[in-house]
N, C-alpha and C positions, 0 to 999 in steps of 0.2 A: 437515495437514500434516504435512512429513515431519521425522524427528530432524534430520538432517542439516542443515547451513547450507547446503549448494548447493540441497537441494531448497526451503528456506523459503525463497532467494532468490529462486526459481522461482516459487513460489506467489505470493508477494508482490508478481513484476513483473505476474502474470496478474491478480490482483486489480487493481494501478492503470490498465492497461489497461483495463480493466472500466469504472473510473470515469469515466464521463461524458464519456471526451474527454480526460481530463487530460494537461496536458503536464508533468506534476510528475514525480515517482518513479513510473515505473510499476510479494504477496507477502501481500497481507495477507492479516493472515491471511487476507480469504480469498476470494477469487474469481476466476472467470474470466468472458472474455466468451460470447456464443454460440457454435454449434456449427457453422456454414457452414463447410464446407470451402472454405479459398483456392483459387483459379483454378489454374489450371498456366502460363497465360502471362495478359499483358495486354493489348488491344484496343486498334490508334489508331482515332481517328475516320474514318470512311469517307464519302466524298464520294456513293458511289453509293449504289442503293438495294438492295431485297434481290436482285439480280442481282449485286452487287457489296457482300459483308460486308464487315466492318470487318478491317483485314490485323493478324494476329497479330504482336507487335514482338518479335523476337530476342532474347537477354538483351544482344547485341552493339548493336544499334539503341537499344535501351532505355537503356542506359550511354549511348551517344552521346548522347543527350537530355538526360540528368541531366549531362552534360559542358557540356553548353551552357547549360543553363539555373546550374552553377554558374560557368560565366565569365561570365555575363552579373553574376554577384552579387559578379564583383570578385577571385574562387578563380584562383588562377593555376594556367595548364593544368601544368607540371609538377607541383605536389600532385597534380590529380586523376589524372593518367597513372599515377604512382608508385602511390597509394592503389588505384587500378583493374585494376593492370599482371598481378597474379596474382589477381584475387576470385575467390570459388565461389561456388555458390547451396548451401547446409547445409540438405540434408534432414532432419537430426536438428531446427533449427530450427521448421522447419517442422511436424512433429510437434507440439513443444511449443508453436507457436503455434496450432493447431486442436485440442489437445488439451484436455478438462476437467477438470484434477486433483481428485479424492476429496475433500480436504479434509475427512477425517474425523476428526480430532480434535478433542476439544470444549476450548474455550477453556483451560481447566483443563491439559490435557495441553500445548498452547501454550505457558502461562505457564510450567511447572514446567521446562520446557527453556530459553525465552528471558530467564527470569528465577532458572537455577539461583544455586546458592550459589557454584558455580566461575566461574560467568560474574561475580556479586556482586565475589569477592574478585580477580579479574583487572581488574574495570572501576575496585578500588581502588587495585591496583597500578600502573594506568596512570596515571590521576590524579595519583597521588605523585609517579611518575616523570617528569611533565610539568607538575609544579602552575604553575612561572611560567608556562610559554608559554600555558596553560590560564587562569589569572589573569589575561593582559593580555587575550584574546581577546574572553573572561568580560566582562570591563568595558568595553571596547568595545564587545561588540553587546549586551550586557544580557540574555543568554544564558545561562543558572546553569551550567556546566562538566560537570555529574552529565547535564547533559542533551543537550548533545553529544556524551560519552562513550556515553552510551547509546542514542543512535545510531548510534554509531561498531559497538559492540556487535553492536545487534540486526541490523546493516544488512550487519558482516563477520566477526564474531567477530573484532573491533580489529584487520581489516589481516591476518587471518590466509588467507580466501577471498572476493576480489570478483570471481570470475568468471576465464575463460581463452579466452573466446570471443574471436575477433576482431573489434573491434566493427564495421570495413568492412564485413566479409562479412558477418555476424548483420545489419546494418543492409540492404544489399544484398537479402542473400534475403527481405529482411520487404518491402520497398517495392515489391519487383518479382512477388511472388507471395501477399504476405498478402493478410485481409481488410481489412488498413486500410493501404491503397499512400499515400494522401498525407499519414497522419499519419508512416511511417516515411520516405517523401521529407523530409518536412522533417529529420529525424534524421539521416538521412543525410547531406543539406545541411550541416547544424551540424556535423558531425562532420568533414567536411571542412574546414570553416573553422577548428576547431581543429589541426585539421594543418596549416594555412596558416601559424595565428600562432605554429606553434611551440612550442606549449603540452607537446607529447608527440610524441615521434617513432612512426611505424606500428608499426613493432616491437610498441612497448609499450602502442599501444593497444586495451585487452584489456578486457573486460567479461564481462557476465553474455548470455545468449542474446540479449534480446532491447532488447540498446547500454545497459543499466547500467554506470557507471562509477566507477573507483572507491574507497576505502576507504568512503565514504557514497554509494555507488551513485545517481551523478548522470545524467540523462540526456543529448545531446550539447544540445540548446537551453537547458536549468537551469543547466548547466556555463555557457553562454557569456553569461548574465544575471548569474548568482552567484559562478562562482568568483571567490578571490581570490588573488594571488600575494602569498600573507603573507611572505615570507621575503625577497624583493626581488631574484630573482636571476632575476626575468623571464620566468618562463613558472608557469602557475598546474597547477601539480601535483597532484593528489586522489588519486593512485597513490601518491606515491613521499614527500615532503616532509609529515609535521605538523603547521607550522606552516599550509601552504595547506588541509591537509584538517582541521582545527578552525574556522578562520577562515571558509572556502566555510561550509561545516555552517553557522557561524551566521550568514552575511550571509544565508544562503535562508530559515533557521528566522523571523529575525529580519524583513527586508526583504520576503521571499518570502509567508510563511505568516500572518505577524504575530504575533507572539509579544509577549507582553506583560508587560514588564519589571517584577521586582518582584511580578509575580501566581506564583499555584501553579497545577497544571493541574486538579487538584480533590481527592477524599479520598473513602477510604470512610466512610458513613454507615451510620447504625441508621433504621429506617423504623417507625413508628407498628403498632400492629392497624389492620385498614381501610384500610392506605395503598391510594389509587388508582393501582393497578397499572397501570391502560389508559395513567398518566399517564409508565410507565418506558420514557421511549426519547429518544434523543439529539438528534432532532430537534424533540424539544419544548422551546421555552426559557422559564424563570420568572425572575424576579427572585428574587435567592435569600431574600427576608423571603418570597415566595411561599411557597416552599418550608419556611422554620421555622415559618411558620405552619399547615402542614399536620404538623407534625409532627418531621422531620428533625432530625438530631441526629448530631454528629461520632461517629463510632466508640467514642473517646475520650470522649467525652463534651464534650470542650469546646466552645465556641459555636462557629457558622460563621461565619464572615467573613462580614459582609453587604455585597456588594460584587459588581457585575453582572449577569448572565445565565447560569443554570448550568441542565443538562439531568440527568435521572438513568436510570443504567444499569442495568441486572439481568442482565447477560450468562447468569448461571446461571439465572435464572427468579428466584420469589419466594422456592426452597430457597437461595438462594445469596447471595453478597458482592453488595452495592448501593454505589454509586458516584454522589458529585454532580461532575459534571462541567463544569470551568468554560472560558473561552475557550482558554486554553492547552493543552487537549483538543484541541480545534478545530484547531490553529495544527499540535499534534502529526499529526492525520489527513489534512493536508494534505500532508505529507510523502507517506503512503499512506493513501488513505481505508477505513481496518479498524479498528472501535472495539477488535480482540485486540491488532494490534501498538501501537496507541495505548496501548494500557492495561501492553504487555511494556516500552516505552518509558518512558512514564512512572511506573513501578513498581521498573523497574532504577534509572533514578537516584533514586527515594528511597530502595530500598534501600543504595547505594551512600555515601549521605549519611547512613546508620543507621538512618531507617526503612523504613516502606511495609509492610512484614508485613500480607498480608492476615489478619483478624479470622476475620472470618464461614467457615463452612465451604464447600466446594462441594460441589455435589451428585455424588460422585464414582460414583454408583452408576448415573445417567442414562449411556445407551448413545449415542456418536453416529449417527445416520441415515446410510446411507450416501446416495450420488449418487443414485441412483435412490429411491431412499426421500425425497429431500426434493424432487426433482421428481414423484411420487407424491401429497404431501401440498400441492403447489401445484395439480396437477391438481384431486385432491378437495376443495378450496379452491374452486377457481373453479365447479363442478360446485352447488358451494352459493351462488353470485352474492358470494363474498366476491373480490375483486380482490386476489391477491399482484403483482402485474407480470407480470414477464416468466416464462416457464416455465423458468428456467435453472437452479435447485437451490442458489443464494444466496439466504441467510437475511436479507434488510437488513431494512429498516423497515418495506416494503409488505407481505412476506410475513407479518411480525410482526404488523401492526394486522389483515392480514385472520386470523391463528390467534386476536388476541384478540376479534374479531367471534364467530367459532365457542367459542371457550370461555365465552364471555357466554351461548351461548343452552344450552349444556349444564350452566353452572351453576359450571364451574373458574374457579380465581383467572385474570383476564385479564393475565398476564404476559408472553404472547407466546413462550413459549418452547417449541422445537418438540423435542418430544421420543418415542421409541417408542410411549408411553400414547395422545400425542396423535393418532399416527396412528392404532394401534386403535382409538380412537373416531371419526375420520372416517371408518373403513371400514365401520364399524356403522354412521354414519347413511348411508352416499351408495354404498352395493350393495359388488356383486363389480367394478364398472367406474368408474374414473377419469372 
């Protein structure tokens, strides 16, 4: 991940696009999808055989098809024609969509930036400045003010940088030429609906290269479903109206993502000697009572609240901090399917509330694997019969499970943490070729 807010948003949207067709917000920390090159053109269905190949649609023809579909959906022709009048294919958008970001930062480096002291102080100042509004929104939707402001801070640095791409140009480019034409065509139609509803004028419909909009980065379909006109001016304006920004985010987090009012996201914990590290994966859930029986304790020594299901996550391996993750952590991840991103939002909210400092040290001596090294690691795991899923350089649950399988065979702690030393051991086991 980059240190810049703009690169951070770019990475987050690559992650969201990679996440199982998510139609939430498309940075996560942090993944991109496959590396197939997008086609230069789309083909229409052909009624002929091999002697009559599929006809290539020009951009004008394709826009005509989209116009007809939008008209069928009840969007006014004037809205469509104005939106498409000066539309452009953006080559840079295609470069960003087809590239695989390096994501070379370790989770602690990401958190150093996302949950910096400066961002915490700015967040507290923002809460103080909008206390009455945030209290009203929080009471109405049941989402803490600190969580709302944390999303705001991580997504756009409190509104300072939410992208300046033309959303229509970006979505036309991606719907016409990207690897996900159906997904982006749906988002383009939703963006036309937003314009037709009068929520924002065309010249202000700006956002990320992938169509994320406003101060907390909604894609158009999520905007239509969850944006709220909280200031009562007849428009849902997540670009300029803080009442609309906070209420829309709260509505999405609560009603779209399942935030549980009155519950925490989780906390840092201590684990006992001999802990079963192969259980430290956010896809594994147990009743909190079971984790307590296995010896987990709050980092402060206080009893763990014995409610619901929880997972354990050790993003820096067994030599780093360990977290007990409850259902509200999953609600944060439904905003962005990245554990690093979710930790950033959760810890930033806690810091703004006066706690949340991580106690256990990170293994900062561990250098991040490059993208090519992560691919090599996955390939070498596969040669040992350890299924890490796609060879995509993304270290997710499948790859961590495969790593744990290898660690067990060589007598290492099975924490699933990908390191350069682990890769060296894999090389020794698999020879010179993956």
